[in-house]
C-alpha positions in Angstrom: 18.0 -9.7 -4.2 15.6 -11.2 -3.5 16.1 -13.7 -0.6 13.1 -15.9 -1.3 12.6 -17.2 -4.8 12.0 -20.3 -6.9 13.8 -21.8 -9.9 10.6 -22.5 -11.8 7.7 -20.1 -11.2 5.6 -22.3 -13.6 5.4 -24.9 -10.9 3.5 -22.4 -8.6 -0.2 -21.7 -8.5 -1.2 -19.1 -11.1 -2.9 -15.8 -10.6 -5.3 -15.2 -13.5 -5.6 -11.8 -14.9 -9.1 -10.1 -14.5 -11.6 -10.9 -17.2 -12.2 -8.5 -20.1 -15.1 -6.8 -18.3 -12.9 -5.6 -15.4 -11.9 -2.0 -15.1 -8.2 -1.4 -15.3 -6.8 1.0 -12.7 -5.3 4.1 -14.4 -2.1 5.7 -13.1 -2.9 8.9 -11.4 0.8 9.9 -10.8 4.4 8.7 -10.4 6.3 10.3 -7.5 10.0 10.4 -6.7 11.0 9.2 -3.3 13.5 11.7 -1.7 16.6 10.3 0.0 17.4 10.8 3.7 18.8 9.2 6.8 17.0 7.4 9.6 18.0 6.2 13.1 21.7 6.4 13.7 22.3 7.4 10.1 21.4 4.6 7.7 20.2 5.7 4.2 16.5 5.6 3.3 14.1 6.6 0.5 10.8 8.1 1.7 8.4 6.3 -0.6 5.3 8.2 0.2 6.7 11.7 0.6 4.6 14.3 -1.3 1.6 11.9 -1.8 -1.8 13.1 -0.3 -3.0 11.0 2.5 -6.3 10.4 0.8 -4.4 8.2 -1.7 -2.4 6.4 1.1 -5.0 5.7 3.7 -4.6 3.3 5.6 -0.9 3.5 5.0 1.1 6.3 6.7 4.6 6.1 5.5 7.1 3.7 3.9 10.9 3.8 3.9 13.2 1.8 1.6 16.2 1.0 3.8 19.2 0.9 1.6 20.1 -0.8 -0.6 23.6 -0.3 0.8 26.7 -2.3 0.8 28.3 -1.4 4.1 32.1 -1.5 4.7 33.3 -2.9 8.0 32.3 -0.8 10.9 29.6 1.1 9.0 26.3 -0.8 9.7 23.8 1.3 11.7 20.5 0.9 13.5 18.1 3.0 15.6 18.3 4.3 19.1 15.5 3.3 21.6 12.3 5.0 20.6 8.5 4.8 21.4 5.5 4.0 19.3 1.7 4.2 19.8 -1.4 3.9 17.6 -0.4 2.0 14.5 1.5 -1.1 13.1 5.0 -1.3 11.7 5.9 -3.8 9.1 9.7 -4.5 8.6 10.6 -6.6 5.5 14.2 -7.5 5.1 15.3 -8.4 1.6 19.1 -8.7 2.2 20.9 -8.5 5.5 19.9 -8.9 9.2 18.3 -6.8 11.9 18.0 -7.5 15.6 14.9 -6.2 17.4 14.3 -5.6 21.1 11.6 -3.9 23.1 10.9 -2.6 26.6 8.7 -5.6 27.4 11.6 -8.0 27.0 10.8 -9.2 23.5 13.4 -9.6 20.8 14.4 -11.5 17.8 16.3 -11.6 14.5 14.9 -11.1 11.0 17.0 -11.8 8.0 16.8 -12.5 4.2 13.1 -12.6 3.2 11.7 -12.3 6.8 9.0 -9.9 7.9 8.2 -8.7 11.4 4.8 -7.2 12.0 4.5 -5.1 15.2 1.2 -3.9 16.4 2.4 -1.0 18.6 -1.2 -0.4 19.9 -1.1 1.2 23.3 2.6 1.7 23.1 6.1 0.4 23.9 9.8 1.3 23.5 11.9 -0.5 20.9 15.2 -0.6 19.2 16.7 -2.1 16.0 20.4 -2.9 15.6 22.6 -4.8 13.1 24.2 -7.9 14.6 27.8 -7.5 15.8 29.1 -9.8 13.0 27.6 -7.5 10.3 29.1 -4.4 12.0 32.5 -6.1 12.1 32.4 -7.4 8.5 30.1 -5.1 6.7 27.8 -6.4 4.0 24.7 -5.8 2.0 21.6 -4.4 3.7 18.2 -3.8 2.1 14.7 -3.7 3.3 11.4 -1.8 3.8 9.5 -0.4 6.7 5.8 0.3 6.3 3.5 2.0 8.8 -0.1 0.9 8.8 -2.7 3.0 10.6 -5.1 1.4 13.2 -8.7 2.5 13.5 -9.6 4.4 16.6 -11.2 1.3 18.2 -7.9 -0.6 18.0 -5.3 2.2 18.8 -5.0 1.1 22.4 -4.7 -2.6 21.9 -2.0 -4.5 23.8 1.2 -4.6 21.7 1.8 -7.9 19.8 4.1 -9.2 17.1 4.1 -11.6 14.2 7.2 -13.1 12.8 6.7 -14.0 9.2 9.6 -16.1 8.0 10.5 -16.0 4.4 9.7 -19.6 3.9 6.1 -19.1 5.0 5.3 -16.3 2.4 2.7 -17.5 -0.2 4.5 -17.9 -3.5 2.4 -17.5 -6.7 3.1 -16.9 -10.4 1.5 -14.7 -13.0 -0.7 -16.3 -15.6 2.2 -16.9 -18.0 4.9 -17.5 -15.3 6.7 -14.2 -16.2 6.3 -12.8 -12.7 6.9 -14.3 -9.2 4.4 -13.0 -6.6 5.3 -13.1 -2.9 2.1 -12.6 -1.0 3.1 -11.3 2.4 -0.3 -10.3 3.7 -3.8 -10.1 2.5 -5.8 -12.1 -0.1 -5.2 -12.4 -3.8 -7.7 -14.4 -5.9 -8.4 -16.7 -3.0 -4.8 -17.1 -1.9 -3.9 -15.8 1.6 -0.7 -14.4 2.8 0.6 -15.3 6.3 0.4 -11.8 7.7 -2.7 -11.1 9.9 -3.8 -7.5 9.8 -6.2 -5.4 11.9 -6.8 -3.1 8.9 -7.5 -5.0 5.7 -4.5 -4.7 3.4 -2.6 -6.6 0.7 1.2 -6.5 0.6 3.1 -8.1 -2.3 6.7 -8.3 -3.5 6.7 -8.8 -7.3 9.7 -10.0 -9.4 8.9 -9.4 -13.0 11.1 -10.9 -15.7 12.5 -8.6 -18.4 9.8 -7.9 -20.9 7.1 -9.6 -18.9 3.8 -8.1 -17.8 1.5 -9.1 -14.9 -2.1 -7.9 -14.3 -3.3 -8.5 -10.7 -6.9 -8.7 -9.7 -7.5 -6.0 -7.1 -10.3 -5.3 -4.6 -12.3 -2.4 -5.9 -12.7 -0.9 -2.4 -8.9 -0.9 -1.8 -6.5 1.8 -2.8 -3.4 0.7 -4.8 0.2 1.7 -4.8 3.4 0.3 -6.4 7.0 1.1 -5.5 10.1 0.3 -7.5 12.8 -1.5 -5.5 15.1 -2.2 -8.3 15.1 -2.0 -12.1 12.6 -0.3 -14.4 9.3 -0.8 -16.1 5.9 0.6 -16.5 2.5 0.7 -14.7 -1.1 0.6 -16.0 -2.5 -0.2 -19.3 -1.1 3.1 -20.5 2.4 1.9 -19.6 3.5 4.8 -17.5 7.2 4.5 -16.9 8.6 4.2 -13.4 11.8 2.9 -11.9 13.6 2.3 -8.6 12.8 4.9 -6.0 9.5 5.9 -7.5 5.9 5.3 -6.3 2.9 4.8 -8.6 -0.5 5.9 -7.4 -3.3 4.1 -9.1 -6.9 5.2 -9.6 -10.1 3.1 -9.2 -10.7 -0.3 -10.8 -10.6 -4.0 -10.5 -7.0 -4.8 -11.7 -3.6 -3.3 -11.9 -0.8 -3.9 -14.4 3.0 -3.9 -14.0 5.4 -4.4 -16.9 9.2 -4.9 -16.8 11.4 -3.2 -19.4 13.1 -5.7 -21.8 16.6 -4.6 -20.5 17.3 -4.0 -16.8 20.1 -1.7 -15.7 20.5 -2.5 -12.0 22.1 -5.1 -9.7 18.9 -7.2 -10.1 18.3 -8.7 -13.5 14.5 -8.3 -12.9 12.1 -5.5 -12.1 11.5 -5.7 -8.3 8.3 -4.0 -7.2 6.3 -3.8 -3.9 2.5 -3.5 -4.5 0.3 -2.3 -1.7 -3.4 -1.8 -1.2 -5.8 -1.3 1.7 -9.2 -0.4 2.9 -9.2 3.3 3.8 -10.1 3.9 7.4 -11.4 7.4 6.7 -11.0 8.8 10.3 -9.1 11.9 11.4 -5.4 11.3 11.7 -3.0 13.1 14.0 0.6 12.1 13.3 3.7 13.5 15.0 7.0 11.6 15.2 6.5 8.1 16.6 2.8 8.5 17.5 -0.3 8.2 15.2 -3.6 9.0 16.9 -6.9 10.6 16.0 -6.6 14.0 17.7 -4.1 16.5 19.0 -5.2 15.7 22.6 -4.4 12.0 22.1 -1.0 12.9 20.7 -0.3 15.0 23.8 -1.4 12.1 26.0 1.0 9.8 24.2 3.9 12.2 24.8 2.9 12.6 28.4 2.7 8.8 28.9 6.1 8.4 27.2 7.7 11.0 29.4 6.2 9.4 32.5 7.5 6.0 31.6 4.1 4.5 30.9 5.2 3.2 27.5 8.0 1.2 29.1 11.5 1.6 30.4 14.8 0.8 28.6 16.2 -2.5 30.0 19.2 -2.0 32.3 21.1 -4.7 30.5 21.3 -4.0 26.8 22.3 -7.3 25.2 22.1 -7.5 21.4 22.9 -11.2 20.9 19.4 -12.5 20.6 18.3 -15.8 19.2 15.4 -16.7 17.0 12.1 -15.8 18.6 9.3 -18.3 18.6 5.8 -17.6 17.6 3.6 -15.9 20.2 6.4 -14.2 22.0 6.8 -10.5 22.2 9.4 -9.0 19.9 10.2 -5.6 18.4 10.5 -4.0 14.9 10.4 -0.7 13.1 12.7 2.1 12.0 11.5 5.6 12.5 
């Protein structure tokens, strides 16, 4: 970890810490992510479990998939399943996932790639490890994030974005002690490649041991940080957090992440995902793979699924898919 990096962060554009008059975001809490299993039995940590939705909005859930070093024959995926009413973001740090959907889309994402699926009005989809990974085993690690859609966009036609690792915007902290991978959103005038219906910012930070980074942050966004590997602290108060813990920040114009001087993990650095978004502030009805605004809309989603209106599983289930080009339909998600 991670798949996309640079030898010299000092050669990258710098993100300047907010000026002295900015309000630092305090840490409201640090929450442990419980472990569980998803799909056909791959291990996950539920990053947002136990956090009130008012602090998450517009995010719904996030799973850390792995990190797991599979033995031969162990890699697992998901069965076919439906979605409606939100977007799924699958970020693969190590390993490979194949995606297929009921509209004939499909593709492969691997080290450092992200696939952004707008489920919208709905589809069926599946994620599987490639045959060679199943046969050989190997390292698998990634994230899946669910982003809500406002009521006006919930029934959009499904669409996909493939964000290859090489297109992610790479930046450095002011002193070069942190590498910033901007996957989506805007950071001090720099834009990530992901296009979003709901305004959000998604960043993967690598913070060198003992280094600190303060990121400017939109005051109207919420702010969350999740530890992927290693240990460190959040906020000006240096609240400790580590792998498998989520930090909930309060209001302000900037947020601070610091890495411990010594790291005790497979990664020599502190790896953190930082998220923020503009709250939708609409009623949310969430059950299983559907996220709508009311119970009646949830019932309609189930009725449409059972009637086959969200798609039909293809009669030929071939997993050997090639690289999908931009603009084609393709699947992604894990829950």
